[in-house]
PDB file of N, CA, C and O in Angstrom:
ATOM      1  N   UNK A   1     -48.868 -17.240  28.149  1.00  0.00           N
ATOM      2  CA  UNK A   1     -49.661 -18.392  27.759  1.00  0.00           C
ATOM      3  C   UNK A   1     -49.251 -19.600  28.604  1.00  0.00           C
ATOM      4  O   UNK A   1     -48.090 -19.751  28.983  1.00  0.00           O
ATOM      5  N   UNK A   2     -50.225 -20.445  28.884  1.00  0.00           N
ATOM      6  CA  UNK A   2     -50.010 -21.638  29.678  1.00  0.00           C
ATOM      7  C   UNK A   2     -49.833 -22.847  28.771  1.00  0.00           C
ATOM      8  O   UNK A   2     -50.602 -23.032  27.828  1.00  0.00           O
ATOM      9  N   UNK A   3     -48.820 -23.677  29.050  1.00  0.00           N
ATOM     10  CA  UNK A   3     -48.587 -24.891  28.254  1.00  0.00           C
ATOM     11  C   UNK A   3     -49.504 -26.005  28.725  1.00  0.00           C
ATOM     12  O   UNK A   3     -49.606 -26.278  29.921  1.00  0.00           O
ATOM     13  N   UNK A   4     -50.176 -26.653  27.762  1.00  0.00           N
ATOM     14  CA  UNK A   4     -51.084 -27.743  28.099  1.00  0.00           C
ATOM     15  C   UNK A   4     -50.749 -29.044  27.374  1.00  0.00           C
ATOM     16  O   UNK A   4     -50.896 -30.114  27.964  1.00  0.00           O
ATOM     17  N   UNK A   5     -50.311 -28.993  26.140  1.00  0.00           N
ATOM     18  CA  UNK A   5     -49.948 -30.146  25.296  1.00  0.00           C
ATOM     19  C   UNK A   5     -50.991 -31.258  25.372  1.00  0.00           C
ATOM     20  O   UNK A   5     -50.699 -32.372  25.807  1.00  0.00           O
ATOM     21  N   UNK A   6     -52.225 -30.933  24.938  1.00  0.00           N
ATOM     22  CA  UNK A   6     -53.332 -31.900  24.887  1.00  0.00           C
ATOM     23  C   UNK A   6     -53.607 -32.286  23.447  1.00  0.00           C
ATOM     24  O   UNK A   6     -53.616 -31.432  22.560  1.00  0.00           O
ATOM     25  N   UNK A   7     -53.831 -33.572  23.211  1.00  0.00           N
ATOM     26  CA  UNK A   7     -54.162 -34.036  21.865  1.00  0.00           C
ATOM     27  C   UNK A   7     -55.569 -33.563  21.507  1.00  0.00           C
ATOM     28  O   UNK A   7     -56.487 -33.647  22.323  1.00  0.00           O
ATOM     29  N   UNK A   8     -55.730 -33.062  20.271  1.00  0.00           N
ATOM     30  CA  UNK A   8     -57.013 -32.539  19.812  1.00  0.00           C
ATOM     31  C   UNK A   8     -57.346 -33.108  18.440  1.00  0.00           C
ATOM     32  O   UNK A   8     -56.470 -33.604  17.731  1.00  0.00           O
ATOM     33  N   UNK A   9     -58.628 -33.031  18.072  1.00  0.00           N
ATOM     34  CA  UNK A   9     -59.088 -33.373  16.727  1.00  0.00           C
ATOM     35  C   UNK A   9     -59.188 -32.076  15.942  1.00  0.00           C
ATOM     36  O   UNK A   9     -59.748 -31.094  16.430  1.00  0.00           O
ATOM     37  N   UNK A  10     -58.645 -32.068  14.723  1.00  0.00           N
ATOM     38  CA  UNK A  10     -58.607 -30.844  13.912  1.00  0.00           C
ATOM     39  C   UNK A  10     -59.190 -31.115  12.537  1.00  0.00           C
ATOM     40  O   UNK A  10     -58.960 -32.168  11.942  1.00  0.00           O
ATOM     41  N   UNK A  11     -59.949 -30.142  12.043  1.00  0.00           N
ATOM     42  CA  UNK A  11     -60.361 -30.137  10.646  1.00  0.00           C
ATOM     43  C   UNK A  11     -59.439 -29.137   9.961  1.00  0.00           C
ATOM     44  O   UNK A  11     -59.383 -27.965  10.335  1.00  0.00           O
ATOM     45  N   UNK A  12     -58.718 -29.617   8.953  1.00  0.00           N
ATOM     46  CA  UNK A  12     -57.729 -28.772   8.274  1.00  0.00           C
ATOM     47  C   UNK A  12     -57.888 -28.904   6.768  1.00  0.00           C
ATOM     48  O   UNK A  12     -58.443 -29.875   6.255  1.00  0.00           O
ATOM     49  N   UNK A  13     -57.383 -27.899   6.089  1.00  0.00           N
ATOM     50  CA  UNK A  13     -57.397 -27.877   4.629  1.00  0.00           C
ATOM     51  C   UNK A  13     -55.965 -28.031   4.152  1.00  0.00           C
ATOM     52  O   UNK A  13     -55.075 -27.311   4.606  1.00  0.00           O
ATOM     53  N   UNK A  14     -55.733 -28.977   3.228  1.00  0.00           N
ATOM     54  CA  UNK A  14     -54.419 -29.207   2.636  1.00  0.00           C
ATOM     55  C   UNK A  14     -54.504 -28.826   1.158  1.00  0.00           C
ATOM     56  O   UNK A  14     -55.392 -29.300   0.448  1.00  0.00           O
ATOM     57  N   UNK A  15     -53.589 -27.976   0.690  1.00  0.00           N
ATOM     58  CA  UNK A  15     -53.613 -27.637  -0.734  1.00  0.00           C
ATOM     59  C   UNK A  15     -52.768 -28.652  -1.512  1.00  0.00           C
ATOM     60  O   UNK A  15     -52.180 -29.556  -0.918  1.00  0.00           O
ATOM     61  N   UNK A  16     -52.708 -28.501  -2.839  1.00  0.00           N
ATOM     62  CA  UNK A  16     -52.011 -29.482  -3.665  1.00  0.00           C
ATOM     63  C   UNK A  16     -50.495 -29.423  -3.519  1.00  0.00           C
ATOM     64  O   UNK A  16     -49.799 -30.298  -4.032  1.00  0.00           O
ATOM     65  N   UNK A  17     -49.964 -28.406  -2.827  1.00  0.00           N
ATOM     66  CA  UNK A  17     -48.529 -28.313  -2.558  1.00  0.00           C
ATOM     67  C   UNK A  17     -48.187 -28.877  -1.176  1.00  0.00           C
ATOM     68  O   UNK A  17     -47.015 -28.914  -0.801  1.00  0.00           O
ATOM     69  N   UNK A  18     -49.194 -29.314  -0.418  1.00  0.00           N
ATOM     70  CA  UNK A  18     -48.962 -29.893   0.898  1.00  0.00           C
ATOM     71  C   UNK A  18     -49.027 -28.905   2.044  1.00  0.00           C
ATOM     72  O   UNK A  18     -48.737 -29.269   3.184  1.00  0.00           O
ATOM     73  N   UNK A  19     -49.399 -27.661   1.772  1.00  0.00           N
ATOM     74  CA  UNK A  19     -49.528 -26.660   2.837  1.00  0.00           C
ATOM     75  C   UNK A  19     -50.790 -26.924   3.639  1.00  0.00           C
ATOM     76  O   UNK A  19     -51.832 -27.262   3.078  1.00  0.00           O
ATOM     77  N   UNK A  20     -50.691 -26.766   4.964  1.00  0.00           N
ATOM     78  CA  UNK A  20     -51.794 -27.067   5.867  1.00  0.00           C
ATOM     79  C   UNK A  20     -52.387 -25.771   6.410  1.00  0.00           C
ATOM     80  O   UNK A  20     -51.660 -24.857   6.800  1.00  0.00           O
ATOM     81  N   UNK A  21     -53.721 -25.704   6.430  1.00  0.00           N
ATOM     82  CA  UNK A  21     -54.429 -24.597   7.055  1.00  0.00           C
ATOM     83  C   UNK A  21     -55.474 -25.184   8.001  1.00  0.00           C
ATOM     84  O   UNK A  21     -56.476 -25.735   7.545  1.00  0.00           O
ATOM     85  N   UNK A  22     -55.249 -25.070   9.335  1.00  0.00           N
ATOM     86  CA  UNK A  22     -56.257 -25.579  10.262  1.00  0.00           C
ATOM     87  C   UNK A  22     -57.487 -24.678  10.260  1.00  0.00           C
ATOM     88  O   UNK A  22     -57.359 -23.454  10.240  1.00  0.00           O
ATOM     89  N   UNK A  23     -58.681 -25.276  10.279  1.00  0.00           N
ATOM     90  CA  UNK A  23     -59.923 -24.516  10.228  1.00  0.00           C
ATOM     91  C   UNK A  23     -60.644 -24.483  11.574  1.00  0.00           C
ATOM     92  O   UNK A  23     -61.101 -23.424  12.005  1.00  0.00           O
ATOM     93  N   UNK A  24     -60.748 -25.626  12.238  1.00  0.00           N
ATOM     94  CA  UNK A  24     -61.337 -25.667  13.576  1.00  0.00           C
ATOM     95  C   UNK A  24     -60.872 -26.927  14.279  1.00  0.00           C
ATOM     96  O   UNK A  24     -60.390 -27.869  13.651  1.00  0.00           O
ATOM     97  N   UNK A  25     -61.025 -26.924  15.602  1.00  0.00           N
ATOM     98  CA  UNK A  25     -60.609 -28.087  16.373  1.00  0.00           C
ATOM     99  C   UNK A  25     -61.606 -28.377  17.477  1.00  0.00           C
ATOM    100  O   UNK A  25     -62.390 -27.522  17.889  1.00  0.00           O
ATOM    101  N   UNK A  26     -61.544 -29.621  17.943  1.00  0.00           N
ATOM    102  CA  UNK A  26     -62.425 -30.063  19.013  1.00  0.00           C
ATOM    103  C   UNK A  26     -61.550 -30.404  20.218  1.00  0.00           C
ATOM    104  O   UNK A  26     -60.648 -31.238  20.146  1.00  0.00           O
ATOM    105  N   UNK A  27     -61.847 -29.734  21.315  1.00  0.00           N
ATOM    106  CA  UNK A  27     -61.114 -29.942  22.555  1.00  0.00           C
ATOM    107  C   UNK A  27     -61.878 -30.949  23.398  1.00  0.00           C
ATOM    108  O   UNK A  27     -62.998 -30.666  23.824  1.00  0.00           O
ATOM    109  N   UNK A  28     -61.296 -32.129  23.652  1.00  0.00           N
ATOM    110  CA  UNK A  28     -62.015 -33.129  24.440  1.00  0.00           C
ATOM    111  C   UNK A  28     -62.306 -32.609  25.850  1.00  0.00           C
ATOM    112  O   UNK A  28     -61.496 -31.900  26.448  1.00  0.00           O
ATOM    113  N   UNK A  29     -63.456 -32.971  26.355  1.00  0.00           N
ATOM    114  CA  UNK A  29     -63.843 -32.501  27.682  1.00  0.00           C
ATOM    115  C   UNK A  29     -63.368 -33.475  28.744  1.00  0.00           C
ATOM    116  O   UNK A  29     -63.044 -34.629  28.463  1.00  0.00           O
ATOM    117  N   UNK A  30     -63.337 -32.987  29.949  1.00  0.00           N
ATOM    118  CA  UNK A  30     -63.008 -33.834  31.080  1.00  0.00           C
ATOM    119  C   UNK A  30     -64.314 -34.186  31.776  1.00  0.00           C
ATOM    120  O   UNK A  30     -65.130 -33.306  32.049  1.00  0.00           O
ATOM    121  N   UNK A  31     -64.513 -35.439  32.060  1.00  0.00           N
ATOM    122  CA  UNK A  31     -65.752 -35.845  32.706  1.00  0.00           C
ATOM    123  C   UNK A  31     -66.842 -36.138  31.693  1.00  0.00           C
ATOM    124  O   UNK A  31     -66.573 -36.657  30.610  1.00  0.00           O
ATOM    125  N   UNK A  32     -68.081 -35.802  32.051  1.00  0.00           N
ATOM    126  CA  UNK A  32     -69.229 -36.128  31.214  1.00  0.00           C
ATOM    127  C   UNK A  32     -69.659 -34.998  30.282  1.00  0.00           C
ATOM    128  O   UNK A  32     -70.563 -35.191  29.469  1.00  0.00           O
ATOM    129  N   UNK A  33     -69.047 -33.848  30.376  1.00  0.00           N
ATOM    130  CA  UNK A  33     -69.427 -32.716  29.523  1.00  0.00           C
ATOM    131  C   UNK A  33     -69.053 -32.999  28.069  1.00  0.00           C
ATOM    132  O   UNK A  33     -68.171 -33.810  27.789  1.00  0.00           O
ATOM    133  N   UNK A  34     -69.738 -32.318  27.153  1.00  0.00           N
ATOM    134  CA  UNK A  34     -69.449 -32.475  25.724  1.00  0.00           C
ATOM    135  C   UNK A  34     -68.139 -31.790  25.356  1.00  0.00           C
ATOM    136  O   UNK A  34     -67.695 -30.859  26.029  1.00  0.00           O
ATOM    137  N   UNK A  35     -67.528 -32.271  24.270  1.00  0.00           N
ATOM    138  CA  UNK A  35     -66.312 -31.653  23.764  1.00  0.00           C
ATOM    139  C   UNK A  35     -66.637 -30.259  23.231  1.00  0.00           C
ATOM    140  O   UNK A  35     -67.747 -30.004  22.763  1.00  0.00           O
ATOM    141  N   UNK A  36     -65.659 -29.367  23.308  1.00  0.00           N
ATOM    142  CA  UNK A  36     -65.839 -27.993  22.860  1.00  0.00           C
ATOM    143  C   UNK A  36     -65.259 -27.857  21.459  1.00  0.00           C
ATOM    144  O   UNK A  36     -64.118 -28.254  21.223  1.00  0.00           O
ATOM    145  N   UNK A  37     -66.030 -27.302  20.527  1.00  0.00           N
ATOM    146  CA  UNK A  37     -65.577 -27.072  19.164  1.00  0.00           C
ATOM    147  C   UNK A  37     -65.228 -25.594  19.002  1.00  0.00           C
ATOM    148  O   UNK A  37     -66.036 -24.721  19.322  1.00  0.00           O
ATOM    149  N   UNK A  38     -64.013 -25.317  18.501  1.00  0.00           N
ATOM    150  CA  UNK A  38     -63.531 -23.942  18.369  1.00  0.00           C
ATOM    151  C   UNK A  38     -63.118 -23.687  16.932  1.00  0.00           C
ATOM    152  O   UNK A  38     -62.281 -24.404  16.382  1.00  0.00           O
ATOM    153  N   UNK A  39     -63.710 -22.657  16.319  1.00  0.00           N
ATOM    154  CA  UNK A  39     -63.363 -22.255  14.955  1.00  0.00           C
ATOM    155  C   UNK A  39     -62.145 -21.343  15.021  1.00  0.00           C
ATOM    156  O   UNK A  39     -62.108 -20.411  15.824  1.00  0.00           O
ATOM    157  N   UNK A  40     -61.155 -21.605  14.184  1.00  0.00           N
ATOM    158  CA  UNK A  40     -59.941 -20.794  14.142  1.00  0.00           C
ATOM    159  C   UNK A  40     -60.207 -19.600  13.239  1.00  0.00           C
ATOM    160  O   UNK A  40     -60.373 -19.757  12.029  1.00  0.00           O
ATOM    161  N   UNK A  41     -60.250 -18.406  13.822  1.00  0.00           N
ATOM    162  CA  UNK A  41     -60.536 -17.202  13.054  1.00  0.00           C
ATOM    163  C   UNK A  41     -59.352 -16.764  12.201  1.00  0.00           C
ATOM    164  O   UNK A  41     -59.531 -16.327  11.064  1.00  0.00           O
ATOM    165  N   UNK A  42     -58.136 -16.880  12.751  1.00  0.00           N
ATOM    166  CA  UNK A  42     -56.968 -16.408  12.012  1.00  0.00           C
ATOM    167  C   UNK A  42     -55.723 -17.173  12.437  1.00  0.00           C
ATOM    168  O   UNK A  42     -55.489 -17.389  13.626  1.00  0.00           O
ATOM    169  N   UNK A  43     -54.921 -17.583  11.449  1.00  0.00           N
ATOM    170  CA  UNK A  43     -53.592 -18.130  11.713  1.00  0.00           C
ATOM    171  C   UNK A  43     -52.630 -16.961  11.556  1.00  0.00           C
ATOM    172  O   UNK A  43     -52.460 -16.428  10.460  1.00  0.00           O
ATOM    173  N   UNK A  44     -52.004 -16.569  12.657  1.00  0.00           N
ATOM    174  CA  UNK A  44     -51.121 -15.398  12.656  1.00  0.00           C
ATOM    175  C   UNK A  44     -49.800 -15.715  11.964  1.00  0.00           C
ATOM    176  O   UNK A  44     -49.355 -14.969  11.092  1.00  0.00           O
ATOM    177  N   UNK A  45     -49.177 -16.821  12.353  1.00  0.00           N
ATOM    178  CA  UNK A  45     -47.992 -17.281  11.624  1.00  0.00           C
ATOM    179  C   UNK A  45     -47.776 -18.763  11.849  1.00  0.00           C
ATOM    180  O   UNK A  45     -48.326 -19.358  12.775  1.00  0.00           O
ATOM    181  N   UNK A  46     -46.956 -19.349  10.976  1.00  0.00           N
ATOM    182  CA  UNK A  46     -46.683 -20.778  10.986  1.00  0.00           C
ATOM    183  C   UNK A  46     -45.177 -20.972  10.946  1.00  0.00           C
ATOM    184  O   UNK A  46     -44.490 -20.330  10.151  1.00  0.00           O
ATOM    185  N   UNK A  47     -44.651 -21.862  11.805  1.00  0.00           N
ATOM    186  CA  UNK A  47     -43.221 -22.155  11.825  1.00  0.00           C
ATOM    187  C   UNK A  47     -43.014 -23.663  11.928  1.00  0.00           C
ATOM    188  O   UNK A  47     -43.911 -24.405  12.328  1.00  0.00           O
ATOM    189  N   UNK A  48     -41.814 -24.095  11.559  1.00  0.00           N
ATOM    190  CA  UNK A  48     -41.409 -25.497  11.709  1.00  0.00           C
ATOM    191  C   UNK A  48     -40.397 -25.552  12.837  1.00  0.00           C
ATOM    192  O   UNK A  48     -39.559 -24.661  12.974  1.00  0.00           O
ATOM    193  N   UNK A  49     -40.477 -26.610  13.652  1.00  0.00           N
ATOM    194  CA  UNK A  49     -39.488 -26.777  14.713  1.00  0.00           C
ATOM    195  C   UNK A  49     -39.271 -28.256  14.978  1.00  0.00           C
ATOM    196  O   UNK A  49     -40.099 -29.094  14.623  1.00  0.00           O
ATOM    197  N   UNK A  50     -38.145 -28.561  15.607  1.00  0.00           N
ATOM    198  CA  UNK A  50     -37.860 -29.917  16.061  1.00  0.00           C
ATOM    199  C   UNK A  50     -38.107 -29.925  17.561  1.00  0.00           C
ATOM    200  O   UNK A  50     -37.497 -29.149  18.296  1.00  0.00           O
ATOM    201  N   UNK A  51     -38.999 -30.798  18.020  1.00  0.00           N
ATOM    202  CA  UNK A  51     -39.376 -30.876  19.427  1.00  0.00           C
ATOM    203  C   UNK A  51     -39.180 -32.312  19.884  1.00  0.00           C
ATOM    204  O   UNK A  51     -39.879 -33.211  19.416  1.00  0.00           O
ATOM    205  N   UNK A  52     -38.247 -32.539  20.782  1.00  0.00           N
ATOM    206  CA  UNK A  52     -37.863 -33.878  21.264  1.00  0.00           C
ATOM    207  C   UNK A  52     -37.596 -34.846  20.105  1.00  0.00           C
ATOM    208  O   UNK A  52     -38.021 -36.001  20.135  1.00  0.00           O
ATOM    209  N   UNK A  53     -36.888 -34.358  19.091  1.00  0.00           N
ATOM    210  CA  UNK A  53     -36.523 -35.188  17.951  1.00  0.00           C
ATOM    211  C   UNK A  53     -37.611 -35.376  16.913  1.00  0.00           C
ATOM    212  O   UNK A  53     -37.433 -36.152  15.974  1.00  0.00           O
ATOM    213  N   UNK A  54     -38.737 -34.683  17.056  1.00  0.00           N
ATOM    214  CA  UNK A  54     -39.857 -34.822  16.125  1.00  0.00           C
ATOM    215  C   UNK A  54     -40.070 -33.505  15.384  1.00  0.00           C
ATOM    216  O   UNK A  54     -39.927 -32.427  15.961  1.00  0.00           O
ATOM    217  N   UNK A  55     -40.411 -33.601  14.105  1.00  0.00           N
ATOM    218  CA  UNK A  55     -40.714 -32.417  13.320  1.00  0.00           C
ATOM    219  C   UNK A  55     -42.140 -31.979  13.617  1.00  0.00           C
ATOM    220  O   UNK A  55     -43.084 -32.756  13.473  1.00  0.00           O
ATOM    221  N   UNK A  56     -42.288 -30.718  14.035  1.00  0.00           N
ATOM    222  CA  UNK A  56     -43.600 -30.161  14.377  1.00  0.00           C
ATOM    223  C   UNK A  56     -43.829 -28.891  13.565  1.00  0.00           C
ATOM    224  O   UNK A  56     -42.906 -28.101  13.362  1.00  0.00           O
ATOM    225  N   UNK A  57     -45.067 -28.699  13.099  1.00  0.00           N
ATOM    226  CA  UNK A  57     -45.473 -27.437  12.492  1.00  0.00           C
ATOM    227  C   UNK A  57     -46.286 -26.709  13.553  1.00  0.00           C
ATOM    228  O   UNK A  57     -47.286 -27.228  14.048  1.00  0.00           O
ATOM    229  N   UNK A  58     -45.848 -25.502  13.899  1.00  0.00           N
ATOM    230  CA  UNK A  58     -46.481 -24.729  14.968  1.00  0.00           C
ATOM    231  C   UNK A  58     -47.315 -23.618  14.343  1.00  0.00           C
ATOM    232  O   UNK A  58     -46.820 -22.836  13.532  1.00  0.00           O
ATOM    233  N   UNK A  59     -48.581 -23.556  14.729  1.00  0.00           N
ATOM    234  CA  UNK A  59     -49.499 -22.529  14.245  1.00  0.00           C
ATOM    235  C   UNK A  59     -49.858 -21.603  15.411  1.00  0.00           C
ATOM    236  O   UNK A  59     -50.406 -22.048  16.419  1.00  0.00           O
ATOM    237  N   UNK A  60     -49.548 -20.330  15.266  1.00  0.00           N
ATOM    238  CA  UNK A  60     -49.975 -19.315  16.227  1.00  0.00           C
ATOM    239  C   UNK A  60     -51.314 -18.799  15.718  1.00  0.00           C
ATOM    240  O   UNK A  60     -51.385 -18.220  14.634  1.00  0.00           O
ATOM    241  N   UNK A  61     -52.379 -19.004  16.496  1.00  0.00           N
ATOM    242  CA  UNK A  61     -53.737 -18.696  16.045  1.00  0.00           C
ATOM    243  C   UNK A  61     -54.444 -17.762  17.013  1.00  0.00           C
ATOM    244  O   UNK A  61     -53.996 -17.546  18.139  1.00  0.00           O
ATOM    245  N   UNK A  62     -55.557 -17.216  16.546  1.00  0.00           N
ATOM    246  CA  UNK A  62     -56.415 -16.440  17.434  1.00  0.00           C
ATOM    247  C   UNK A  62     -57.875 -16.662  17.068  1.00  0.00           C
ATOM    248  O   UNK A  62     -58.223 -16.917  15.915  1.00  0.00           O
ATOM    249  N   UNK A  63     -58.721 -16.554  18.097  1.00  0.00           N
ATOM    250  CA  UNK A  63     -60.152 -16.785  17.967  1.00  0.00           C
ATOM    251  C   UNK A  63     -60.880 -15.857  18.917  1.00  0.00           C
ATOM    252  O   UNK A  63     -60.389 -15.560  20.006  1.00  0.00           O
ATOM    253  N   UNK A  64     -62.048 -15.401  18.505  1.00  0.00           N
ATOM    254  CA  UNK A  64     -62.907 -14.599  19.376  1.00  0.00           C
ATOM    255  C   UNK A  64     -63.775 -15.577  20.173  1.00  0.00           C
ATOM    256  O   UNK A  64     -64.619 -16.272  19.607  1.00  0.00           O
ATOM    257  N   UNK A  65     -63.558 -15.625  21.484  1.00  0.00           N
ATOM    258  CA  UNK A  65     -64.311 -16.515  22.372  1.00  0.00           C
ATOM    259  C   UNK A  65     -64.966 -15.662  23.447  1.00  0.00           C
ATOM    260  O   UNK A  65     -64.287 -14.977  24.213  1.00  0.00           O
ATOM    261  N   UNK A  66     -66.294 -15.712  23.496  1.00  0.00           N
ATOM    262  CA  UNK A  66     -67.083 -14.946  24.465  1.00  0.00           C
ATOM    263  C   UNK A  66     -66.667 -13.464  24.491  1.00  0.00           C
ATOM    264  O   UNK A  66     -66.395 -12.899  25.550  1.00  0.00           O
ATOM    265  N   UNK A  67     -66.627 -12.859  23.308  1.00  0.00           N
ATOM    266  CA  UNK A  67     -66.303 -11.448  23.122  1.00  0.00           C
ATOM    267  C   UNK A  67     -64.910 -11.072  23.605  1.00  0.00           C
ATOM    268  O   UNK A  67     -64.657  -9.917  23.949  1.00  0.00           O
ATOM    269  N   UNK A  68     -64.013 -12.038  23.631  1.00  0.00           N
ATOM    270  CA  UNK A  68     -62.628 -11.806  24.016  1.00  0.00           C
ATOM    271  C   UNK A  68     -61.723 -12.472  22.979  1.00  0.00           C
ATOM    272  O   UNK A  68     -61.948 -13.623  22.604  1.00  0.00           O
ATOM    273  N   UNK A  69     -60.704 -11.753  22.519  1.00  0.00           N
ATOM    274  CA  UNK A  69     -59.770 -12.291  21.532  1.00  0.00           C
ATOM    275  C   UNK A  69     -58.752 -13.156  22.252  1.00  0.00           C
ATOM    276  O   UNK A  69     -58.015 -12.669  23.108  1.00  0.00           O
ATOM    277  N   UNK A  70     -58.707 -14.441  21.909  1.00  0.00           N
ATOM    278  CA  UNK A  70     -57.810 -15.396  22.568  1.00  0.00           C
ATOM    279  C   UNK A  70     -56.762 -15.882  21.582  1.00  0.00           C
ATOM    280  O   UNK A  70     -57.083 -16.248  20.451  1.00  0.00           O
ATOM    281  N   UNK A  71     -55.494 -15.884  22.018  1.00  0.00           N
ATOM    282  CA  UNK A  71     -54.389 -16.409  21.212  1.00  0.00           C
ATOM    283  C   UNK A  71     -53.970 -17.744  21.789  1.00  0.00           C
ATOM    284  O   UNK A  71     -54.023 -17.957  23.000  1.00  0.00           O
ATOM    285  N   UNK A  72     -53.551 -18.642  20.910  1.00  0.00           N
ATOM    286  CA  UNK A  72     -53.123 -19.971  21.325  1.00  0.00           C
ATOM    287  C   UNK A  72     -52.225 -20.572  20.256  1.00  0.00           C
ATOM    288  O   UNK A  72     -52.155 -20.065  19.136  1.00  0.00           O
ATOM    289  N   UNK A  73     -51.540 -21.651  20.603  1.00  0.00           N
ATOM    290  CA  UNK A  73     -50.698 -22.363  19.658  1.00  0.00           C
ATOM    291  C   UNK A  73     -51.193 -23.792  19.531  1.00  0.00           C
ATOM    292  O   UNK A  73     -51.503 -24.452  20.522  1.00  0.00           O
ATOM    293  N   UNK A  74     -51.260 -24.258  18.285  1.00  0.00           N
ATOM    294  CA  UNK A  74     -51.513 -25.670  18.043  1.00  0.00           C
ATOM    295  C   UNK A  74     -50.331 -26.213  17.248  1.00  0.00           C
ATOM    296  O   UNK A  74     -49.720 -25.501  16.452  1.00  0.00           O
ATOM    297  N   UNK A  75     -50.019 -27.496  17.481  1.00  0.00           N
ATOM    298  CA  UNK A  75     -48.882 -28.125  16.809  1.00  0.00           C
ATOM    299  C   UNK A  75     -49.353 -29.357  16.054  1.00  0.00           C
ATOM    300  O   UNK A  75     -50.245 -30.081  16.496  1.00  0.00           O
ATOM    301  N   UNK A  76     -48.734 -29.573  14.914  1.00  0.00           N
ATOM    302  CA  UNK A  76     -48.999 -30.750  14.092  1.00  0.00           C
ATOM    303  C   UNK A  76     -47.720 -31.572  14.038  1.00  0.00           C
ATOM    304  O   UNK A  76     -46.695 -31.097  13.548  1.00  0.00           O
ATOM    305  N   UNK A  77     -47.772 -32.804  14.540  1.00  0.00           N
ATOM    306  CA  UNK A  77     -46.620 -33.694  14.493  1.00  0.00           C
ATOM    307  C   UNK A  77     -46.633 -34.411  13.147  1.00  0.00           C
ATOM    308  O   UNK A  77     -47.526 -35.214  12.877  1.00  0.00           O
ATOM    309  N   UNK A  78     -45.651 -34.124  12.312  1.00  0.00           N
ATOM    310  CA  UNK A  78     -45.635 -34.581  10.926  1.00  0.00           C
ATOM    311  C   UNK A  78     -45.537 -36.101  10.828  1.00  0.00           C
ATOM    312  O   UNK A  78     -46.288 -36.705  10.062  1.00  0.00           O
ATOM    313  N   UNK A  79     -44.642 -36.737  11.573  1.00  0.00           N
ATOM    314  CA  UNK A  79     -44.430 -38.181  11.447  1.00  0.00           C
ATOM    315  C   UNK A  79     -45.661 -38.998  11.858  1.00  0.00           C
ATOM    316  O   UNK A  79     -46.014 -39.961  11.178  1.00  0.00           O
ATOM    317  N   UNK A  80     -46.309 -38.629  12.950  1.00  0.00           N
ATOM    318  CA  UNK A  80     -47.463 -39.391  13.442  1.00  0.00           C
ATOM    319  C   UNK A  80     -48.793 -38.802  13.010  1.00  0.00           C
ATOM    320  O   UNK A  80     -49.843 -39.386  13.279  1.00  0.00           O
ATOM    321  N   UNK A  81     -48.767 -37.661  12.347  1.00  0.00           N
ATOM    322  CA  UNK A  81     -49.966 -36.971  11.865  1.00  0.00           C
ATOM    323  C   UNK A  81     -50.969 -36.735  12.997  1.00  0.00           C
ATOM    324  O   UNK A  81     -52.150 -37.061  12.873  1.00  0.00           O
ATOM    325  N   UNK A  82     -50.481 -36.166  14.100  1.00  0.00           N
ATOM    326  CA  UNK A  82     -51.321 -35.854  15.260  1.00  0.00           C
ATOM    327  C   UNK A  82     -51.268 -34.363  15.546  1.00  0.00           C
ATOM    328  O   UNK A  82     -50.268 -33.695  15.283  1.00  0.00           O
ATOM    329  N   UNK A  83     -52.374 -33.857  16.094  1.00  0.00           N
ATOM    330  CA  UNK A  83     -52.503 -32.446  16.452  1.00  0.00           C
ATOM    331  C   UNK A  83     -52.523 -32.296  17.971  1.00  0.00           C
ATOM    332  O   UNK A  83     -53.055 -33.146  18.686  1.00  0.00           O
ATOM    333  N   UNK A  84     -51.930 -31.192  18.452  1.00  0.00           N
ATOM    334  CA  UNK A  84     -51.889 -30.904  19.867  1.00  0.00           C
ATOM    335  C   UNK A  84     -52.201 -29.440  20.114  1.00  0.00           C
ATOM    336  O   UNK A  84     -51.744 -28.569  19.373  1.00  0.00           O
ATOM    337  N   UNK A  85     -52.976 -29.168  21.152  1.00  0.00           N
ATOM    338  CA  UNK A  85     -53.120 -27.812  21.652  1.00  0.00           C
ATOM    339  C   UNK A  85     -51.948 -27.616  22.584  1.00  0.00           C
ATOM    340  O   UNK A  85     -51.850 -28.295  23.606  1.00  0.00           O
ATOM    341  N   UNK A  86     -51.050 -26.694  22.251  1.00  0.00           N
ATOM    342  CA  UNK A  86     -49.807 -26.549  22.996  1.00  0.00           C
ATOM    343  C   UNK A  86     -49.878 -25.473  24.057  1.00  0.00           C
ATOM    344  O   UNK A  86     -49.543 -25.717  25.216  1.00  0.00           O
ATOM    345  N   UNK A  87     -50.312 -24.278  23.670  1.00  0.00           N
ATOM    346  CA  UNK A  87     -50.392 -23.156  24.624  1.00  0.00           C
ATOM    347  C   UNK A  87     -51.728 -22.441  24.490  1.00  0.00           C
ATOM    348  O   UNK A  87     -52.245 -22.251  23.389  1.00  0.00           O
ATOM    349  N   UNK A  88     -52.277 -22.047  25.639  1.00  0.00           N
ATOM    350  CA  UNK A  88     -53.479 -21.205  25.650  1.00  0.00           C
ATOM    351  C   UNK A  88     -53.283 -20.084  26.634  1.00  0.00           C
ATOM    352  O   UNK A  88     -54.173 -19.252  26.805  1.00  0.00           O
TER     353      UNK A  88
END
């Protein structure tokens, strides 16, 4: 997987215990093209890590894109409440 660390917009579901489930995200485009919206088909696993002194929740996900199963990682920075596409 290639590291990209790009900020993304995410639609996520939070339960009453504070658990997060990302549902889909929007990848900003470069140039004049429209942003790409990607539905998250499955969250394979979720881990917590400290990255450069920040608490991050890492989601290993997969999605069927153009008849190909693609795996990627998205990260949620807890303190700033920001989402990042980390690896594709």
